[in-house]
DOSELUM-853805 format. One record per residue: residue number from 1; residue in one letter; x, y, z of N, C-alpha, C in turn. Coordinates in Angstrom, 1 decimal, padded with zeros to 4 digits, always signed. Each point is the difference from the previous one (the first is absolute). Example, Ala and Ser with C-alpha at 12.3 -4.5 7.8 and 13.67 -1.06 7.14 Angstrom:
(1, 'a', (+013.2, -005.7, +007.8), (-000.9, +001.2, +000.0), (+000.9, +001.2, +000.0)),
(2, 's', (-000.4, +001.1, -000.7), (+000.9, +001.1, +000.0), (-000.8, +001.1, +000.8)),
! end
This chain:
(1, 'm', (+034.5, +033.3, -020.5), (-000.6, -000.1, +001.3), (-001.3, +000.7, +000.1)),
(2, 'a', (-000.2, +001.1, -000.7), (-001.2, +000.8, +000.1), (-001.2, -000.8, -000.6)),
(3, 'k', (+000.3, -000.7, -001.1), (-001.0, -000.9, -000.6), (-000.5, -001.1, +000.9)),
(4, 'l', (+001.0, -000.6, +000.8), (-000.4, -001.0, +000.9), (-000.9, +000.5, +001.1)),
(5, 'h', (+000.4, +001.2, +000.5), (-000.8, +000.6, +001.1), (-001.4, +000.4, -000.5)),
(6, 'a', (-000.1, +000.5, -001.3), (-001.3, +000.3, -000.6), (-000.8, -001.2, -000.2)),
(7, 'f', (+000.6, -001.1, -000.3), (-000.7, -001.3, -000.2), (-000.5, -000.5, +001.3)),
(8, 'i', (+000.7, +000.1, +001.1), (-000.4, -000.5, +001.3), (-001.1, +000.8, +000.6)),
(9, 't', (+000.1, +001.3, -000.2), (-001.1, +000.9, +000.6), (-001.2, +000.2, -000.9)),
(10, 'd', (+000.0, -000.6, -001.2), (-001.2, +000.1, -000.9), (-001.1, -000.9, +000.5)),
(11, 'e', (-001.2, +000.6, +000.2), (-001.1, -000.8, +000.6), (-001.1, -000.1, -001.1)),
(12, 't', (+000.2, +000.3, -001.2), (-001.0, -000.2, -001.0), (-000.2, -001.4, -000.3)),
(13, 'g', (-001.3, -000.4, +000.0), (-000.3, -001.4, -000.3), (-000.1, -000.9, +001.3)),
(14, 'a', (+000.3, +000.6, +001.1), (-000.1, -000.7, +001.3), (-001.4, -000.4, +000.3)),
(15, 't', (-000.9, +000.8, -000.3), (-001.4, -000.2, +000.3), (-000.5, -001.2, -000.8)),
(16, 'a', (+000.3, -000.1, -001.2), (-000.4, -001.1, -000.9), (+000.6, -001.3, +000.6)),
(17, 'i', (+001.2, +000.0, +000.4), (+000.6, -001.2, +000.6), (-000.7, -000.4, +001.3)),
(18, 'e', (-000.3, +000.9, +000.8), (-000.7, -000.3, +001.2), (-001.4, -000.6, -000.3)),
(19, 'y', (-000.7, +000.6, -000.9), (-001.3, -000.6, -000.4), (+000.1, -001.4, -000.6)),
(20, 'g', (+001.1, -000.2, -000.7), (+000.3, -001.4, -000.5), (+000.2, -001.0, +001.1)),
(21, 'l', (+000.8, +000.5, +001.0), (+000.3, -000.9, +001.1), (-001.3, -000.3, +000.8)),
(22, 'l', (-000.8, +001.0, +000.2), (-001.3, -000.2, +000.7), (-000.9, -001.0, -000.8)),
(23, 'a', (-000.1, +000.2, -001.3), (-000.8, -000.9, -000.8), (+000.5, -001.4, +000.1)),
(24, 'g', (+001.3, -000.2, +000.0), (+000.6, -001.3, +000.1), (-000.3, -000.7, +001.3)),
(25, 'l', (+000.1, +000.8, +001.1), (-000.3, -000.5, +001.3), (-001.4, -000.4, +000.2)),
(26, 'i', (-000.9, +000.8, -000.6), (-001.4, -000.4, +000.0), (-000.3, -001.2, -000.8)),
(27, 'a', (+000.6, -000.2, -001.1), (-000.1, -001.2, -000.8), (+000.4, -001.2, +000.7)),
(28, 'v', (+001.2, +000.1, +000.7), (+000.5, -001.1, +000.7), (-000.9, -000.4, +001.2)),
(29, 'a', (-000.6, +001.0, +000.7), (-000.9, -000.2, +001.1), (-001.3, -000.7, -000.5)),
(30, 'l', (-000.5, +000.4, -001.2), (-001.2, -000.6, -000.5), (+000.2, -001.4, -000.4)),
(31, 'i', (+001.1, -000.2, -000.7), (+000.3, -001.4, -000.5), (+000.2, -000.9, +001.2)),
(32, 's', (+000.7, +000.4, +001.0), (+000.3, -000.9, +001.1), (-001.3, -000.2, +000.8)),
(33, 's', (-000.9, +001.0, +000.1), (-001.3, -000.3, +000.7), (-000.9, -000.9, -000.8)),
(34, 'f', (+000.1, +000.1, -001.3), (-000.8, -001.0, -000.8), (+000.5, -001.4, +000.1)),
(35, 'v', (+001.3, -000.1, +000.1), (+000.6, -001.4, +000.2), (-000.4, -000.5, +001.4)),
(36, 'v', (+000.1, +000.8, +001.0), (-000.2, -000.5, +001.3), (-001.5, -000.3, +000.3)),
(37, 'f', (-000.9, +000.9, -000.5), (-001.4, -000.1, +000.3), (-000.8, -000.5, -001.1)),
(38, 'g', (+000.6, -000.4, -001.1), (-000.7, -000.4, -001.2), (-001.0, -001.1, +000.2)),
(39, 'd', (+000.5, -001.1, +000.6), (-000.9, -001.2, +000.2), (-001.1, +000.4, +001.0)),
(40, 'a', (+000.3, +000.7, +001.0), (-001.1, +000.4, +001.0), (-001.1, +000.9, -000.7)),
(41, 'l', (+000.5, +000.9, -000.9), (-001.0, +000.8, -000.7), (-000.8, -000.8, -001.0)),
(42, 'f', (+000.6, -001.0, -000.6), (-000.7, -000.8, -001.0), (-001.0, -000.9, +000.8)),
(43, 'n', (+000.3, -000.5, +001.1), (-000.9, -000.8, +000.8), (-001.1, +000.8, +000.6)),
(44, 'l', (+000.3, +001.3, +000.3), (-001.1, +000.8, +000.6), (-001.0, +000.4, -001.1)),
(45, 'm', (+000.5, +000.3, -001.2), (-000.9, +000.5, -001.0), (-000.4, -001.1, -001.1)),
(46, 'g', (+000.8, -001.0, +000.0), (-000.1, -001.0, -001.1), (-000.8, -001.2, +000.4)),
(47, 'y', (+000.4, -001.2, -000.5), (-000.7, -001.2, +000.1), (+000.5, -000.9, +001.1)),
(48, 'g', (+001.0, +000.4, +000.7), (+000.6, -000.8, +001.1), (-001.0, -000.3, +001.1)),
(49, 'a', (+000.3, -000.9, +000.9), (-000.8, -000.3, +001.1), (-000.1, +001.3, +000.9)),
(50, 'g', (-001.2, +000.3, +000.3), (-000.2, +001.2, +000.8), (+000.0, +001.3, -000.8)),
(51, 'g', (+000.0, -000.1, -001.3), (+000.0, +001.2, -000.9), (-001.3, +000.7, +000.1)),
(52, 'a', (+000.0, +001.2, -000.4), (-001.2, +000.9, +000.1), (-001.2, -000.6, -000.8)),
(53, 'a', (+000.3, -000.6, -001.1), (-001.1, -000.6, -000.8), (-000.6, -001.2, +000.7)),
(54, 'n', (+000.8, -000.8, +000.6), (-000.5, -001.2, +000.8), (-000.8, +000.4, +001.2)),
(55, 'v', (+000.5, +001.0, +000.7), (-000.7, +000.5, +001.2), (-001.3, +000.6, -000.3)),
(56, 'i', (-000.1, +000.8, -001.0), (-001.2, +000.7, -000.4), (-001.0, -001.1, -000.5)),
(57, 'g', (+000.5, -000.9, -000.7), (-000.9, -001.1, -000.5), (-000.6, -000.8, +001.1)),
(58, 's', (+000.8, -000.4, +001.0), (-000.5, -000.8, +001.1), (-000.9, +000.8, +000.9)),
(59, 'q', (+000.2, +001.3, +000.2), (-000.9, +000.8, +000.8), (-001.3, +000.2, -000.8)),
(60, 'a', (+000.0, +000.2, -001.3), (-001.2, +000.1, -000.7), (-000.8, -001.3, +000.0)),
(61, 'a', (+000.7, -001.1, +000.0), (-000.8, -001.3, +000.0), (-000.6, -000.1, +001.4)),
(62, 'k', (+000.6, +000.4, +001.1), (-000.6, +000.0, +001.3), (-001.3, +000.8, +000.1)),
(63, 'l', (+000.0, +001.2, -000.7), (-001.1, +000.9, +000.1), (-001.2, -000.5, -000.9)),
(64, 'g', (+000.3, -000.6, -001.1), (-001.0, -000.3, -000.9), (-000.5, -001.4, +000.0)),
! end
């Protein structure tokens, strides 16, 4: 019974487990945000209609 009580009250390693859980939650949040906003970010910065490259090119053509 004393060994069981010692095992339950032992807190060594708890900090490492908490950091692991936090890292896992952050990873899930990043992956889910990439999935949700991935296409919008690609269109904003990429080659999609209204992308940054197209907008800058069209505005430069208007100036020049």
